[in-house]
N, C-alpha and C positions, 0 to 999 in steps of 0.2 A: 504494500500500500504506500502511496506517495506521502511524504512528510508534509505537514501543514505549514503554510507560509501566511503570516498575518498581515502582510503589506496590503494597503488599501489601493486597489487598481481600478480606475475608471476608464472605460473604453467609450469613445465618442463615435457613434455610428454602428448600426447593426447590419451592415452589408457583409459581403464575403470576408473582407479583411478583419472586421471587428468580431464576427462570429468565430472565425478561425483562431484569432488570438485568444478569445475567451475560452474556447474549447481546449486549447493547448495548456493554458494556465490552470484551469480547473483540474484537468487530468494530472497536472504536475503538483497539485496540492495547495494551490492558492485558494484561500477561503473567502477573501473579501474582494470579489470581482463583480463589477456591475457595468452594464451597458446602458448608455443614454441614447435613445433613438428619437430623432425629430418627428418621424412619421408614425403611423399606426401599425406598421408591420416590419418584419425583418426581411432582409434580402437586398435592400438597396437597389442597385442596377440589375439585379436578378428579379424579374417579375413575370409571372405567367398569367395569361387571361384566356378568354374564349371568344371566338367569332362564330356565332351559331353553335354548331356541334364540334368545331375544330379547336384544339388546343393551340394557342399562339403565344410566342414569347414577346413581351413588350420590351424586355431588356436583352440580356445575354442570350445568345442563340445556340452556340455550339460549344462542345469541348474541342478546342483546337489542339491537334497533336495528341490524340488519345492512345497513349502507349505507356509502357512501364515507367518512363521518365516523368510522366505527368501525374502528380499526386491527386489532382481532381478526378482524373479518369480512374485511378486505383480505388479511391474512396467510393465513387459512383458504382463501380463494379462490385465492391464489397457490400454496398447497400442494396444491390440487386435492382438498380434503376435503369439499366441499359438493355438495348436489344441484343439478342444473341449474335447478330451480324457484327455489331461493334466490338464484340469480344474475340472475334476470330484472329488468330495470330497473324494471318496474312494482311488483315486490315490494319493491325497495329504496326506492321513493318513497312507499310507504304509511305513513301516520302513524296508528298504532293504539295508541300509548303502552303497548306490551307487553301489550295485551289483543287477541290475534288474533281475527279475526271467524269463529271456529269455529262450526260447527253444534252447537247444544246440545240435550241431552236433560235434562228436569227430572223429578224424582221427589219425591213427598211422603212424609212419615213415616206416612201412612195407607195406604201401599202402592199409590198411584196414579201413573201416568205423567201428567204435566201437559203441557198444550199450550205449546210454546215461544213461540207467538204471544201467548198470554195472559200469559206471564211476562215478555215483552219490556219492558213498561213499568217493571218493577222494575229491570232492567238499565240502561235508559236513564236512569232517575232516579238510580241509584247513581253511574253514570259522570259525570253532570252534577254531582253533589255533589262527587265527587273533583276534577273539573276546576275547580270553584269554591272549593276549599279556600283560605281567605284567606291572603294573604302576610304578614299581621301578626296578632298574638294578639287584637287588638280589631278588630271589624268593626261600625261604627256604634255602637250602644249596648251591643252584646253582646261579652263577652270569652269567648274559647274556651280551655279548659285543654288541649285535645288534639285530634287529628284525630277520634278516636272521639267525643268530646263534640260536635264540630261536626256530624258526619254524623248521629249519633243525634238530636240536637236538631232539625236541619233536616228530617230524614225524618219525625219525628213531628209537627212543626208543619205541614208542607205536604201530607202524605199525603191528608187528607180533602178539601182543596181541589183537589189535583191529580187525584185519582181520584174526583171527585164523581159521575161518571156510572156508577160501579161499585157493586155491592151491598157490604154490610158484610163478608161472608165473603171476597169477592175482595180487598177492601182489606187485610184482615188477612193473607191469604195473600201479598200483594205485600210487606207489611212484614216477614213472615217471610223472604221472599226477600232483603230488604235485610240481614237478619241473616246469611244465607248468604254474601252478597257481602262483608260486613264481615269474616267469617272467612277468606274467600279473600284479602282484602287483608292480614290478619294473616300469612298464609303468604308473601305477596310481600315483606313487611317483616321477616319472621323475628321477630315479636313475639308476646307472650302476648295482648295486647289493643291495639287502636288507641288506647285511652286512654293508652297509654305513648308515643305518637308525637307529637312536637312539631309544632304547626301550621305555624310558619315553616320549621322544618327540613325538613318534608315537601315543601315547594315548592322547596327547594334542589336536589332531584334533577332531572337533565336527561335527558329522553327523546330518543333518537335515532330518526330515521325508519327504516322497514324492518319487514317482517313477520318476527317472531322465528323463527329457524330452528335446527335441531339438526345434529349431526354424524352422518351415516348410519353411519359406522364407529366412533363413540364419540368423546367429547371428549378422551380421553387421546391420541388420534392427533395432536392439535395440539401437545401437550407433546412427544411423541416426535419430531415434525418439528423443533421448536426445539432439542431436545437433540442431535439428529443433527448439528447444525451447530456443536456445542461440543466441546472436547477430552473424550475419553472418561473421563479421570480427574478431571474438574473437580468432581464431586460425591462427597462422602464420606457414605455412608448409615449409618443406625443410630448416629448421632453427636449425641445431644442436647447442648445447651449449658446449663451450670449458671449461669454468670455472665459478664457483659460488664464487664470492669474498664477504665474509660476515665479519661482525664485523668492518665495516668502521666506524672509530671513529672521523673523521674530522667534525668539526661543519658545519651544514647546508647540509651535505651529507646524502643521503639515506643509511641505514645500509647495504644494499646488492647491489652488481652490478653483473649482469649476462652478461658474455662475450661470444658472439656467435662466431662460427667458422669463419664467414666472417669479424670479427673484431668489429662488432657493440657492443656497451655496453648499457645495459638497466638498469636503476636505479629502485630499488624496495624496498618497505617496508617489504615485505614478499615474500619468494619463497617456493612453494610446489614442492618438487622433487618426481616424480613418476616413475623414470626409473626402469627397471627390475633389480633384484638383481645380475643377471649375468653381466650386464653392470657395475653395481656399483663395483662388485668384481674386474673387469678388469681395471676400470678407476678412482677409488676413489682418487688415488694419485695426479692426475692432475685436477680432477673435482672440488676440493675444495681448497680455499686459505683464511685463514689458513687451515691446514689439519684437518680432523675430529678428535674428541677426541679419545684417545687410546681405551677406553672401547667400543666405537661404532665400531671402526675398528675391534676389536676382534670379535664382534658379527657378523659383515659382513662376516668375514672369517669362523666363526663357523657354520653359517647356510648353508645348502646345496642348490645348484641350479643345476639341471641337464636337460637332454634332453629326450623328448618323441616325436618321429616323427610318422607320418602316411604315409602309402603307399596305395593310393586308386587304385583299380584294377577293370576295367570294363570288363564284359563278354557278349557274345552274348546271352547265356542262362545260367541259374543257375545250378550248380552241387551240390547244397545243398538243403535240404528239404524246402518245400514251407513255413512252419511256423517257420523256423530257424531264430534265432536272433543273434547267435554267434557261431563261429566255433573254436574249440580248437585243437591244433596240439600237439601231444605227441610223443616225441622221445623215442624210446624203449631202449636206453642205458643210461638213466639219472635217474636210481633208487637211485643214491647217493644223490638226492635232491640238484640240483645245478641250479643257475640262471646266470652262467657265461659261456662264450664260450672260449675254449682253443686257437683256432686259428681264430681270427676275420676275417682276409683277406680271408680265405678259407670257413669259416662256419658262416658268420655274420647272415645269414637268420635263424639260430637256435634260435636267440633272438626274433623271431616273434612268440609269443605263441598263438595269437588269431587273428581272423578276424571278425569284426562286420558287420552285413548285413544292408545295407541302404535300406530304403523303395524304391521299384521300382518307377521310375519316370513315368510320363504320357506317355513318349515315349516308355516305356517298357524296358529301360536299366537296367542292373543288376550289382550292384557295391558292392564290399567288401572293408572294411577299415582294412588293416593290421597295427598292432601296434608294435613299436620297440623302445627300450630305451638304454641309456648308450653309451658306447664306440662303440658298434655295430651300433647304430643310427648315431653317428658322422662319422663312416667309410662309411656308406651307403650314407651320404650326399655328399661325394666327388666323388662318382661313376657317370659316365654318365648314362642318363636315359635308354639307350639301355642295359647296363649291369645290371641295377636293374631289368628291365623287364625280361631279360634272367634268372636271379637268382630266381625271383618270379615264373616264369613259371616252372622252374626245381623243386622248392619247392612244387608246387601244384601237379605236376606229381608224385613226391615221395610219397605224402600223399594220393592221390586219386587212384594211380595206373593207371590213365587214361592219356595217352600221347597225346590225341587229344585235350585236353582242352588248349585253347590259349587265353591269355588276349587280349582284343580289344585295350585298351589304359590304361596308368597308370599316376598317379600324385603323386609326393613325396613332403613332407614338409622338410624344411631345417632350423630348428630353431637354431641349434648350430652355424652355419656359418652366421646367420643374425647378422650384426655388432651392431645392436641396442638392441638385446636381449641376445645373447651369450648363448642360451639355451631355455628351455621351462617354467619351474616354480620351485618353491622352495620346499624344504623338510627339516625335522629336522635331520640333519646329526649327526652322533655319537659325543657326547660331548656337543651338544647345549641344551639349557634349556629355560624355560619360560622367564627368565631374558634377554636372548638374543633378544627375540621378543620385550620386553619392551624397550631395548636399541635401537632397530631399530626405534621405534616410537618416541623416545625422540627428541624434537626440539632443534635447536641451537639458541642462546648459551644455554648451559646446566645450567650454573650458571649466572643468569641475573644480579644481583647487580644493577649497574646503566646503564647497556647496554639495548638497546631496545630489548624486548623479541620477541620470535617467528620469528626470522629472516629467518631460514630455517626449513621447516617442511617436514616430510617424509611420503609418502603414497605408496600403491601398495600391491599386494597380499602377498608379503614376510614380510609385517609389521603387518599382522593380526595374533594374537596369537593362534586362533583356527580354522580359515577358510583360512589359508594359502593355496596357490595353486589354489584357486577358483576365479571365476569372482565375486561372491557375496562378497568374502573377499576383493577383490580390490575395489568394489563399496563402501562397508562399510568403508574402510580405507580412501577413498576420502572424504566421508561425515564427518568422524571423524576429519580430519585436517581442513576442512572448518568450522565445528562447533567450533573448537578450536579458530579460528580467529573471528567467529561471537560472541562467548562468551567473548573474549577479548575486542572487541569494545563495546559490551553491558555493560561491567563493566567500561570501560573508559568513555562512554557516557550513563549513566543510563536511560536518557530519551528515547534513542533508544529502550531499552528493553520494556519500557511501551508502546511505539508506536507500537511495534511488537505484543504486546498482545492485543491491542485494536482492 
């Protein structure tokens, strides 16, 4: 049995990182752990809902890289939450870099269905460019300002030579498809444009092997399983935090006081802060007293945090092929390789590059998930549902050429306007570096001297140097900060360490 630790630990946020940290601490014998959660539920950016009879994910969608290296996958497997298909060794061994080899349908803005075979060269070329993104800002004589700059430049330079056996119209169409894929990558990075993604930072991300998989019963089931192993009163819901007052130096006081919105003050030895980077960017000036160190503030500003939304659309019958996994939409006037829209209010749907096909439910419903990112996603969030439905219907009519197709119902996510997240997930913005991720993970106070160490610790997907933007990154960050405290108390009380090993 784990030895008891009496330290008072307050965790702010009951998302993946917060729940993971609490789970680790409780199992290690920490008795005074509590989570303060601003909303009425646990899960944070993991949220499952329904569209009619179909389970849909409002937040996190996949386990990226489901293999033995991924602790999220291992726990989900142990909880019995995954399909048998996801557990197959051959699926775990696949190295697809989060682009599953789905059967694709392609449609053009002229209302034509395109041959997947004819469009394959564009896919191959794009993935080649992604794989060859330079690990330094300079490559030979050329300097790259961003990932977008690199891909656009290389695509335009090499297209004529690479596709010299194809006619001009086909070459133009393939370049338009590169624009589509660039917008797909914007969704993957939760950014407005790939021009905002740092070349070196982009290559810091580490892909795990495995064919990305989903939770048949919904991602929230994973959180529920973790929560079931914790004390039922560990989380206090609807309890936003106004300020974390650290470095209390008066004799006999706890070093940290957490001040809630309702005025309640909670004394703590340690606080683990797990709020999203978007919230931190917006509220850091009032959230900490004294303010954060300058180098930490600089890193908070330098790291990127953007929006990726989903638009779920249900149909009476499918207009895509039976084996289709993803639909790509190609605008035939985007051969300049662009991922931005000139007039968002009139053309925001141009930023929807793809729709993924959900597995049909037992009721036989047919649902697609459209993806949209950046300022276009932020604009979409402000529109009434009726207007979104009208615009999506028009988009589908444009690309299929069939004006009889009518959505049955829709459901939109709105992460940018969620006051507790202010966006979706993080990305390495231009100018950020590995040092910025290190600064994000650094506990307060940064120079301990005679002060009590580890007063404020930081977790969440944006604090993981190579798994940022993922749920397994958030999970590992929560464990990391819990282990920091466990190690601290093991060194303070060496007998605890021997007890834990026995």
